[in-house]
Each structure stands twice: as C-alpha cells, then as structure tokens.
N, CA and C atoms as an extended XYZ file, in Angstrom:
282
Properties=species:S:1:pos:R:3:atomname:S:1:resname:S:1:resid:I:1 pbc="F F F"
N        55.728      -61.094      -11.303 N   MET     1
C        54.638      -60.837      -11.011 CA  MET     1
C        53.760      -59.815      -12.086 C   MET     1
N        52.233      -60.543      -12.123 N   MET     2
C        51.348      -60.337      -13.343 CA  MET     2
C        50.533      -58.887      -12.776 C   MET     2
N        50.193      -57.701      -13.163 N   TYR     3
C        49.385      -57.109      -12.324 CA  TYR     3
C        47.941      -56.588      -13.397 C   TYR     3
N        46.836      -56.127      -12.468 N   LEU     4
C        45.260      -55.705      -13.461 CA  LEU     4
C        46.147      -54.028      -13.215 C   LEU     4
N        45.925      -53.429      -14.727 N   PRO     5
C        46.258      -52.323      -14.929 CA  PRO     5
C        44.575      -51.652      -14.403 C   PRO     5
N        44.185      -50.766      -13.677 N   ASP     6
C        43.145      -50.002      -12.952 CA  ASP     6
C        42.231      -48.947      -14.855 C   ASP     6
N        41.160      -49.478      -14.522 N   GLU     7
C        40.909      -49.165      -16.336 CA  GLU     7
C        40.154      -47.896      -16.590 C   GLU     7
N        40.168      -46.820      -14.605 N   GLN     8
C        40.056      -45.483      -15.174 CA  GLN     8
C        41.182      -44.711      -14.749 C   GLN     8
N        42.145      -45.454      -13.875 N   ASP     9
C        42.869      -44.781      -13.122 CA  ASP     9
C        44.334      -45.227      -13.699 C   ASP     9
N        45.134      -44.799      -14.682 N   PRO    10
C        46.480      -45.222      -15.144 CA  PRO    10
C        47.645      -45.095      -13.481 C   PRO    10
N        47.341      -44.225      -12.604 N   ASP    11
C        48.376      -44.556      -11.422 CA  ASP    11
C        47.840      -45.554      -10.842 C   ASP    11
N        47.013      -46.895      -10.919 N   THR    12
C        46.453      -47.268      -10.094 CA  THR    12
C        46.637      -48.664      -10.578 C   THR    12
N        47.592      -49.996      -10.066 N   MET    13
C        47.233      -51.590      -10.517 CA  MET    13
C        46.677      -51.735       -8.908 C   MET    13
N        46.658      -52.947       -9.782 N   TYR    14
C        46.360      -54.302       -8.727 CA  TYR    14
C        46.718      -55.238       -8.973 C   TYR    14
N        47.553      -56.043       -7.487 N   ILE    15
C        48.462      -57.510       -7.871 CA  ILE    15
C        47.999      -58.443       -6.916 C   ILE    15
N        48.240      -59.675       -6.632 N   PHE    16
C        47.278      -60.753       -6.819 CA  PHE    16
C        48.665      -61.838       -6.081 C   PHE    16
N        48.152      -61.935       -3.971 N   ALA    17
C        48.959      -62.678       -3.673 CA  ALA    17
C        48.761      -64.177       -3.597 C   ALA    17
N        48.268      -65.123       -5.203 N   SER    18
C        48.267      -66.244       -4.928 CA  SER    18
C        48.974      -66.601       -5.335 C   SER    18
N        50.432      -66.950       -4.991 N   LYS    19
C        51.437      -67.966       -4.814 CA  LYS    19
C        51.113      -69.576       -5.536 C   LYS    19
N        50.544      -69.337       -6.971 N   ALA    20
C        50.012      -70.222       -7.916 CA  ALA    20
C        49.271      -71.155       -7.290 C   ALA    20
N        48.484      -70.450       -5.725 N   GLY    21
C        47.517      -71.485       -5.280 CA  GLY    21
C        47.884      -72.268       -3.826 C   GLY    21
N        49.039      -71.437       -3.758 N   ALA    22
C        49.575      -72.360       -2.582 CA  ALA    22
C        48.114      -72.575       -1.072 C   ALA    22
N        48.968      -73.037       -0.599 N   PRO    23
C        47.508      -72.946        1.088 CA  PRO    23
C        48.272      -71.589        2.130 C   PRO    23
N        49.211      -70.891        1.475 N   THR    24
C        49.675      -69.457        2.206 CA  THR    24
C        50.049      -68.293        1.507 C   THR    24
N        49.879      -67.568        2.302 N   ASN    25
C        50.134      -65.844        0.966 CA  ASN    25
C        51.669      -66.318        0.989 C   ASN    25
N        52.174      -65.719       -0.034 N   PRO    26
C        53.471      -64.904       -0.125 CA  PRO    26
C        54.414      -64.194        0.510 C   PRO    26
N        55.662      -64.702        1.122 N   ASP    27
C        56.283      -63.921        2.273 CA  ASP    27
C        55.695      -61.612        1.958 C   ASP    27
N        55.841      -61.632        0.678 N   TRP    28
C        56.156      -60.360       -0.076 CA  TRP    28
C        54.746      -59.701        0.212 C   TRP    28
N        53.814      -60.457        0.535 N   TYR    29
C        52.384      -60.532        1.224 CA  TYR    29
C        52.504      -59.302        2.101 C   TYR    29
N        53.119      -60.026        2.721 N   TYR    30
C        53.061      -59.578        4.539 CA  TYR    30
C        53.913      -58.363        4.729 C   TYR    30
N        55.001      -58.949        3.429 N   ASN    31
C        56.147      -57.678        3.715 CA  ASN    31
C        55.142      -55.818        3.102 C   ASN    31
N        54.586      -56.014        2.128 N   LEU    32
C        53.418      -54.805        1.294 CA  LEU    32
C        52.787      -54.114        3.062 C   LEU    32
N        52.028      -55.307        3.054 N   VAL    33
C        51.267      -54.983        3.353 CA  VAL    33
C        51.098      -54.397        4.784 C   VAL    33
N        52.017      -54.579        5.714 N   THR    34
C        53.170      -54.138        6.676 CA  THR    34
C        53.250      -52.732        6.351 C   THR    34
N        54.382      -52.433        5.370 N   ALA    35
C        55.275      -51.331        5.020 CA  ALA    35
C        54.169      -50.263        4.541 C   ALA    35
N        53.360      -50.759        4.247 N   GLY    36
C        52.153      -49.849        3.395 CA  GLY    36
C        52.932      -48.749        2.392 C   GLY    36
N        53.579      -48.983        1.492 N   GLU    37
C        54.534      -47.584        0.498 CA  GLU    37
C        55.504      -49.466        0.533 C   GLU    37
N        56.330      -49.103       -1.187 N   ALA    38
C        56.669      -49.474       -1.613 CA  ALA    38
C        57.580      -48.270       -3.019 C   ALA    38
N        58.266      -49.358       -3.713 N   GLU    39
C        58.870      -48.667       -5.044 CA  GLU    39
C        58.818      -49.722       -6.118 C   GLU    39
N        57.966      -49.065       -7.489 N   ILE    40
C        57.494      -50.851       -8.177 CA  ILE    40
C        58.739      -50.062       -9.441 C   ILE    40
N        58.793      -51.235       -9.969 N   GLU    41
C        59.205      -51.141      -11.022 CA  GLU    41
C        58.424      -51.561      -12.672 C   GLU    41
N        57.705      -50.324      -13.409 N   ARG    42
C        56.807      -51.518      -14.526 CA  ARG    42
C        57.415      -50.807      -15.682 C   ARG    42
N        57.449      -51.722      -16.825 N   GLY    43
C        57.683      -50.558      -17.818 CA  GLY    43
C        59.792      -50.370      -18.129 C   GLY    43
N        59.070      -49.131      -17.824 N   THR    44
C        60.476      -48.486      -18.123 CA  THR    44
C        60.928      -47.359      -16.982 C   THR    44
N        59.292      -47.636      -16.236 N   GLU    45
C        59.277      -46.572      -15.146 CA  GLU    45
C        60.170      -46.983      -13.551 C   GLU    45
N        59.899      -46.216      -12.667 N   HIS    46
C        60.139      -46.972      -11.839 CA  HIS    46
C        60.075      -45.484      -10.369 C   HIS    46
N        59.164      -45.581       -9.549 N   TYR    47
C        58.480      -44.949       -9.133 CA  TYR    47
C        57.492      -45.488       -7.597 C   TYR    47
N        57.509      -44.947       -6.599 N   PRO    48
C        56.928      -44.838       -5.250 CA  PRO    48
C        55.793      -45.473       -5.308 C   PRO    48
N        54.914      -46.327       -4.653 N   VAL    49
C        53.011      -46.214       -4.688 CA  VAL    49
C        52.917      -46.690       -3.278 C   VAL    49
N        51.659      -46.297       -3.123 N   THR    50
C        51.042      -46.932       -1.316 CA  THR    50
C        50.618      -48.234       -1.870 C   THR    50
N        50.491      -48.788       -0.602 N   VAL    51
C        49.471      -50.398       -0.554 CA  VAL    51
C        48.703      -50.545        0.714 C   VAL    51
N        47.649      -51.182       -0.392 N   ASP    52
C        46.708      -51.348        0.667 CA  ASP    52
C        45.828      -52.287       -0.205 C   ASP    52
N        45.178      -53.093        1.094 N   GLU    53
C        44.543      -54.182        0.322 CA  GLU    53
C        43.498      -53.701        0.153 C   GLU    53
N        42.471      -55.253       -0.902 N   VAL    54
C        41.042      -54.294       -1.111 CA  VAL    54
C        39.887      -55.895       -0.840 C   VAL    54
N        39.363      -55.327       -0.526 N   THR    55
C        38.237      -56.470        0.800 CA  THR    55
C        37.028      -56.549        0.015 C   THR    55
N        36.241      -57.654        0.572 N   GLY    56
C        34.790      -57.812       -0.144 CA  GLY    56
C        34.206      -57.533       -1.318 C   GLY    56
N        33.329      -57.284       -1.953 N   HIS    57
C        32.806      -57.197       -3.575 CA  HIS    57
C        33.595      -56.137       -4.433 C   HIS    57
N        34.384      -55.561       -4.044 N   GLU    58
C        35.129      -55.105       -4.945 CA  GLU    58
C        36.631      -55.709       -4.989 C   GLU    58
N        36.728      -56.632       -3.916 N   ARG    59
C        38.045      -57.588       -4.060 CA  ARG    59
C        37.402      -58.684       -4.711 C   ARG    59
N        36.629      -59.383       -4.847 N   ASP    60
C        35.997      -60.284       -5.895 CA  ASP    60
C        35.961      -59.553       -7.122 C   ASP    60
N        35.402      -58.106       -7.609 N   ARG    61
C        35.042      -57.972       -8.758 CA  ARG    61
C        36.374      -58.293       -9.709 C   ARG    61
N        37.837      -57.254       -8.947 N   ILE    62
C        38.465      -57.252       -9.024 CA  ILE    62
C        39.695      -58.843       -9.932 C   ILE    62
N        39.513      -59.611       -8.791 N   TYR    63
C        39.850      -60.729       -9.006 CA  TYR    63
C        39.438      -61.632      -10.127 C   TYR    63
N        38.256      -61.650       -9.811 N   ALA    64
C        37.531      -62.291      -11.114 CA  ALA    64
C        37.464      -61.168      -12.619 C   ALA    64
N        38.017      -60.005      -12.628 N   GLU    65
C        38.260      -59.931      -14.114 CA  GLU    65
C        39.556      -59.967      -14.486 C   GLU    65
N        40.460      -60.779      -13.662 N   GLN    66
C        41.940      -61.198      -13.686 CA  GLN    66
C        41.941      -62.673      -14.838 C   GLN    66
N        40.972      -63.121      -13.477 N   GLY    67
C        40.741      -64.804      -13.537 CA  GLY    67
C        39.832      -64.974      -15.255 C   GLY    67
N        39.116      -63.558      -15.337 N   ARG    68
C        38.438      -63.732      -17.083 CA  ARG    68
C        39.444      -63.177      -17.592 C   ARG    68
N        40.359      -62.511      -17.681 N   ARG    69
C        41.745      -62.137      -18.744 CA  ARG    69
C        42.658      -63.541      -18.148 C   ARG    69
N        42.792      -64.145      -17.350 N   TYR    70
C        44.251      -65.652      -16.862 CA  TYR    70
C        43.196      -66.579      -16.262 C   TYR    70
N        42.815      -67.446      -16.712 N   PRO    71
C        42.138      -68.971      -16.064 CA  PRO    71
C        43.208      -68.851      -15.441 C   PRO    71
N        44.379      -68.778      -14.907 N   GLY    72
C        44.743      -69.845      -14.379 CA  GLY    72
C        44.936      -69.222      -12.986 C   GLY    72
N        44.371      -67.984      -12.684 N   PHE    73
C        43.753      -67.483      -12.028 CA  PHE    73
C        42.338      -67.605      -11.031 C   PHE    73
N        41.794      -68.589      -12.194 N   VAL    74
C        40.453      -69.362      -11.589 CA  VAL    74
C        40.951      -70.444      -11.132 C   VAL    74
N        41.798      -70.873      -11.247 N   GLU    75
C        42.359      -72.457      -10.614 CA  GLU    75
C        42.882      -71.916       -9.772 C   GLU    75
N        43.896      -70.422       -9.297 N   TYR    76
C        43.660      -70.676       -8.134 CA  TYR    76
C        43.389      -70.859       -7.210 C   TYR    76
N        42.457      -69.822       -7.431 N   ALA    77
C        41.410      -69.603       -6.559 CA  ALA    77
C        40.513      -71.201       -5.989 C   ALA    77
N        40.556      -72.134       -6.851 N   GLU    78
C        39.505      -73.645       -6.665 CA  GLU    78
C        41.108      -74.151       -5.753 C   GLU    78
N        42.200      -73.971       -6.051 N   LYS    79
C        42.598      -74.931       -5.046 CA  LYS    79
C        43.369      -74.223       -3.892 C   LYS    79
N        42.013      -73.098       -3.429 N   THR    80
C        42.766      -72.321       -2.473 CA  THR    80
C        41.181      -72.277       -1.474 C   THR    80
N        40.204      -72.747       -2.293 N   ALA    81
C        39.122      -72.698       -1.995 CA  ALA    81
C        38.573      -73.204       -0.012 C   ALA    81
N        38.417      -72.706        0.905 N   GLY    82
C        38.459      -73.450        2.182 CA  GLY    82
C        39.526      -73.414        2.679 C   GLY    82
N        40.548      -72.622        2.219 N   ILE    83
C        41.215      -72.612        2.930 CA  ILE    83
C        42.333      -71.230        3.372 C   ILE    83
N        42.448      -70.406        2.222 N   ARG    84
C        42.415      -68.315        1.986 CA  ARG    84
C        41.909      -68.528        0.880 C   ARG    84
N        41.697      -67.281        0.926 N   THR    85
C        41.075      -66.220        0.375 CA  THR    85
C        42.361      -65.168       -0.391 C   THR    85
N        42.725      -65.554       -1.543 N   ILE    86
C        43.847      -64.477       -2.222 CA  ILE    86
C        43.297      -63.365       -2.335 C   ILE    86
N        44.654      -62.987       -1.703 N   PRO    87
C        44.945      -60.873       -1.439 CA  PRO    87
C        44.696      -60.668       -2.680 C   PRO    87
N        43.570      -59.434       -2.670 N   VAL    88
C        44.658      -58.537       -3.902 CA  VAL    88
C        45.045      -57.218       -3.996 C   VAL    88
N        45.882      -56.760       -3.607 N   LEU    89
C        46.816      -55.358       -3.477 CA  LEU    89
C        46.582      -54.537       -3.884 C   LEU    89
N        46.485      -53.175       -3.942 N   VAL    90
C        46.139      -52.244       -4.901 CA  VAL    90
C        46.955      -51.294       -4.005 C   VAL    90
N        47.924      -50.923       -5.952 N   LEU    91
C        49.352      -49.526       -5.564 CA  LEU    91
C        48.837      -48.952       -6.361 C   LEU    91
N        48.920      -47.617       -5.516 N   ARG    92
C        49.034      -46.148       -5.901 CA  ARG    92
C        49.854      -45.667       -6.160 C   ARG    92
N        50.117      -44.596       -7.509 N   ARG    93
C        51.679      -43.861       -8.182 CA  ARG    93
C        51.403      -42.836       -6.638 C   ARG    93
N        52.211      -42.730       -5.662 N   ARG    94
C        52.567      -41.636       -4.831 CA  ARG    94
C        53.280      -40.305       -5.756 C   ARG    94
C-alpha cells in the first residue's frame, strides 16, 4: 500500500482506497473506517493510529498531490469518474 506523508506532521500520513481504479472500494477501507483505529507498520516502526476520512477540498488537494507524485493515481481517478470518488484516509499516530 502506498501512502503520502504529511509534510507538516511526521506522525500523520494519508492512504488511498484506489483499488487500482476498480468500480468499488476495497474491503479494507470499510474495515478501517468502521474501526476508527488500527496498528500499522511503517519502515521499522510498528504503532497505533487513529483513522479518519478526508473529504471535500482537503481530500481533493491531497489526492491531487498523490497523483502529481504517482501518475497512476490520476488514471485510477479517471477510471472511477462518475462511479465513485476514491476515498482518502488520514492515519495519525496515537
């Protein structure tokens, strides 16, 4: 899974429920949103995080940055246009 680190806060990152542009969200997206928390492994660290969905202009800004860095995400958004908006989740270290 790819993530985008928050440039202002090293304890925050964003993940994308792209499912490679499939017409449905991945199952893990529903699990994380429902739980509201998780434990992640990032590099050599393992720690708990809170999980929240990012919406509106903030979601669009973050997704656009991911697409700028990794053009495949632009293609995923094109494939899902009119079907679903790819969710962006924020994970914050607890």
